[in-house]
N, C-alpha and C positions, 0 to 999 in steps of 0.2 A: 821551866818551859823549854821544850825541844827547839833546837835551832832548825832553820829551813833545810840545812844540809842533812841533819839527822833524820828529819821527817822524809826527805827525798830518798835517803838510803833505805829507810824502812819500807817505803812504798815500792821501791825497786825490788827489795828482797821478797816482799809479799807477791809481787807480780811474777817474779821468777819461780817462786814456790808453786804458785797457781799454775803456771805454764808447765812445769815439770809434772805436777799432779795430773793435769789433763792429759799430758803425753803418756804417762804411766798407765792411766786408766784406759786410754785408747789402745795402747799396746796390749794391755791385759785383756781388753775386749776382743781384739783381733785374734790373739793367741787362744782365748777361750772359745771363740767360734771355731778356730782350726781344730782344737781338741774335740769339741762336740761333733763337728762334721766328720772328722776322722773316725770317731767312735761309731757313728752311724754306718760308716763304710766298712770298718775293720772288725768290729765286735760282733761275733755270731749271734748273740742274743738280740741284737737290733735288726737282724735280717728276717726274723720270724714274722710272718704277716699276721695281722689281727683279723677280727670279724667285723666288717664295716657295713654289711647289708643285713636286711631283716626280712624274714618270712612273715607275710601277713595272713596267708591262708593257703590251703592246698585242697585238691580234689583228685579224683582218679585220673592219673596220667598227667597232671599239671601242678605247678606250684606258682604262687603269686608272691612277688617280692616288691618291697618299696622301691620306687624307681630311683636309680642313681646312674652315674656314668658307667659303672662296671656292670650293674645288674642288667643293663639294656644292651650289652655288647653282643654282636652277632655270633652265631655258631654253637658248637657243642662244648660244654664246660663241666667241670666237676663242681658240685655244690657241697661244701664242707662246713661242718660245725663241730664243736667239742664232742668227741666220742662218736662221730658218725659222718656219713657221706653218701651222696647219690650222684646221678648224672642228669644234667639238664640239657635240653635241646634248644632249638631256635625260639625266639620270641614269637608268640602267637597273637598277643594282643597287648596294647598299651592304652591305659586310660586313667585319668584322675590320680596321677602320681603313683601308679602301680604298673608292674610288668608281669605278664603271664608267660611262663615258659613250659615247654614239654618236660616231663619228669620221668626218669627211669629209676625205680627204687622207691624207698619210703621217705617221705618228707619229714622234717622235724616238726615239733609243735609250733603253732602260731606264736609269733613274737621271738622266735629263736634268732640269735645273731649268727650270721653265716658269712662265707666268702665264696666267690667264684674262683676256681683254679683252672689253669690251662691243662694241668696234668690229667684231668678227668677222673682217673681212678686213684684210690689211695691204698689199694691192697697189693697183691702180688700177681705175677703173670698167670698163675693157675686160677686164682679166684676171679680176677678181672677178665681174663681173655680165654681161659680154658687151655692155656699152653703149659705143658709140663716144664718145670724148671728145677734147678738145683740151687740151694742156698750154699754159697761158698764164702770162704774168707781169703782175701788177698793179703799176703804178707808184705807190709810196707815197712819203711825204716822206723816208723813210730809204733808199729804193732799191726795186728790183723784188722782189716777193714771189710765189713760185710758187702756182698755183691750177689746179684742174681745172675745165673747162667742159664739161658734158654738155648738148649742144644739144637744143632741142625747139621747138615751134611758137608758144608764147605770147609776148607782149610783156611779160608779168610774169615776172621772174626770181626764183629763190630764191638768196639769199646765205647759205651755211651756215658757221657759226662754231663751231669745236670748242672743247673745254675746256682748262683748264690742264694742260700736260704731254701733251696728246693730239696728234692729227694730223688732217689733213683726211679721212682714212679713216673718221673717226667718222660722216661724212655718208653713207657707202655704204649703211647699213642702210635709209635712207628714200629714196635716190635712185630706185630703180625705181618707187615709188609716185608720186613727184613727176614723174618722166618720163612715166608713164602718164597723168597729168593734163595733159600738154603743157607743163609748166613747165621751162624751162632751169634747170640747177643750177650755180652757181659755188661750189665748195668751196674756201675760202680758207685761206691761212696768214697769220700776223701776226708782229710783231716778236718775236724770240728763238726762233721756231720753227726747226727744221732747214731750211736752205736759204733762210730769210728773213733780212732784215737784223737786226742786234742793235740794241737800244735804246741810246741814248747812255751810260746808266749800267749797262747789262747786266742790268737788273732787270725783272721783271714789275711793272706798275702796276695789276694786278687789274681792268683795263678802262678805267682813267682816261686812258690814252694809246692803248691798243690800238684803241679805237673809231675812231681816225683812219685805221687801216689798213682797217677795214670801210667807212668813208666812201670811201676810195680805190677799194675794190671796187665799191661802188654806182655810183660815177662811171665806172668801167671798164664796168660793165654798161650804163649809159646810153649810153656811147660805142659800144657794140656793138648798140644798138637797143632796149634795155629801156625801157619807159615807166614802170614802177614795179617795186617789189621786195617780196618776202616775206623777212623776216629769220628765220633758224632758228638758235637757239643752245643749246648743251649746257653745263651747269655754269658755269665762268667765262665761256664764250661767252655765257651769258645776261646776266651782268654787263656784258659788252662791248656787247651789244645795248641794255641799259638806258642805258648812258652815251651810245651813239649817239642814241637817241631823245631824250635830254635835251639833248645839246650840238650835234648836227650840224644845219647849215642844210638838209641833205638829208632830214631826218626826215620831212617831209610826203610824200616819195616812197614811204614804207613803207605798203603796203596791208594787210598782216597780219603777225603775229608768231607763231612757235611756239617755246616754251621747254621744255626738257627738263631737269629737276632743276637749275634755274638758281640761281645765287647771287643772291638778291634782298636779302640782308643779310649783309655780310661779318662784322659783329660776331656775329650768331647763329651763323654758320658757324665762326668761331674758337672760340666758347664750346663748341660741340659737339666740335670736334676737341681742345680742351683736356681735356674730360671723357674722351675716348677715350684720351688719353695719361696720365690720372691727374694732370693739372695743375690746381691751383685756378683756378676761373674768375676770381677776383679779380686774377690776373696778366695776363689778356687785355688790359686797358687799357694795360699796360706794353708788350706786343708791338705794340699799335696805335700807341702813342706813338713807339716806335723805328722802326716801319715808316713812319710819317708823316715822321719826321726823315730817313730814308734815301731815300724816294721821293715825298715831298710828297703824302701821301694823307690825306684827311679821310674817315674811315670812315662818318660819319653820312650823307654825301651819296649813298652807294651804296644806302641803304635805299629800295626802290621804293614801299613802302607809305606811308612818312612823307614821301618826296620824289619823288612820281611825275613822270614826264616830261610836258612840255607836250603832246606828240603821243602819244596813246594809241590806237593802232589795235586792231582786233579781235585777240585773243590767245588761243591755245590753250596751256594750261599743264599739263605732265605732271610728276608726281613719284612716286617710289617710297616706299611706306610703310615699307620696311626700309632706307632710305638712311642709312648711317652716316658719310657724308662731308659732305653738305650737308643741313641739317635740313629735314625735310618740313614742320615747323610754320611755317617762314617762308613757304612757298608757300601753305599753308592760310590764313595771315593775309592774304597779298596777295589771294588769291581772295575772301576774306570782305570785304575792304575795297574790292574793285573797283566794286561799285554806288555806293558813296559817292564814289569817285574818278571816276565817269562813264567807266569803262574797260571796254568790252565784253570779257568774259573767260569762257572755258570751262575748268574745272578737272577733270582726270582723274587720280585717284590709283590706283596699282597696288599693292595691299597687299604682295605678296611681292617687289617689285622693289628691288634695291640701287641704288647711285648710277648714274644714266643707263642703267638696265637695264630700263626699262618696255617697250621694244621686244623685248628679249631674252626676257622672260618670256612675252609673248603677242604675237608679231608681227602676227597677223591683226587682233586688236582694236586694236592701236596704229595700223596702217595705215588701218583703217576710220575711226578717229577723225580722223586727219589728212585723209583724203579728204572726209569729211562737213564738217569745219570749212572747208577751203579752198573747197569747193563753196558753202558757205553765205555766204561773203564775196565770192563772184563774182571770184575771183582770175584766172580764165582768160580771156584776151582774144584 
């Protein structure tokens, strides 16, 4: 029969083992969350959007979708499904869980899973817009990256940088406006895009290496006759532009910048997305720590308000007040800090616009703002 001392030591040992086991499980769970969340952020395959909406019927000039937050968004959008695409216009009717929208093009069969895209078109400048273009390849440090070059008369070129998981078709919405201003447009791809080289580790670096592909595009433009450039970035493309302005020796060639719903603080963006997923914000630093370990990322250096680039050209900043992907508050803070940073900046907020959808909600107002801005900084030579 065990003595009381032996039984006491056994109970203490069991309690200590239990506590250590619980601690190890908690640590494993936190690290597991960090790894999962960093994978959602850094792994390109996790950035590809799915098809979450459904076509219920179509008729001449209209398409009916099952009602959802996305299918009822205002404005002009692309309607995309596996192997096809069309353009949809504003909502014309809503009833009994359905949304009817204007349709340009052929709708898919009833029951097809689709998604709405801000890019509107999925083809090329000639097919979508009737604009002649050249398919070019930009030589980067990792290999050639495909791009579209829409020629025009100015020696100032626009280098257009799409967002995470997007394509160069993102630039098609503003290409006619830029072309009308006489500005050649180089719509680029960067590492891990379809058709472009993979990064050595196969991961996104959130702008911290992708800027070198934009630098290669700027040098390509210079080699084709450009004297200087306008950088135009959407979403993560804005973060890439920010890193270019901070780190590239070619930053002084940038005459002006246009940013649309840019990531100007990855920490703020991750906190918003954690709230969207019902994840405590306190776990965001764990995701940042794991991402730093996997991809050598210091999240603080992405914050443009706290760490502005040395070269700060005139900048037009758009953001949607209804953006649920990248927080509008970060852009408001950057615009408010701009006078203190000696950064010439115009801020345009579109209240009803979701992520990168300022053009989609009101194309005329958006294009007018772009035209007035670029005219004001004398970009056309």
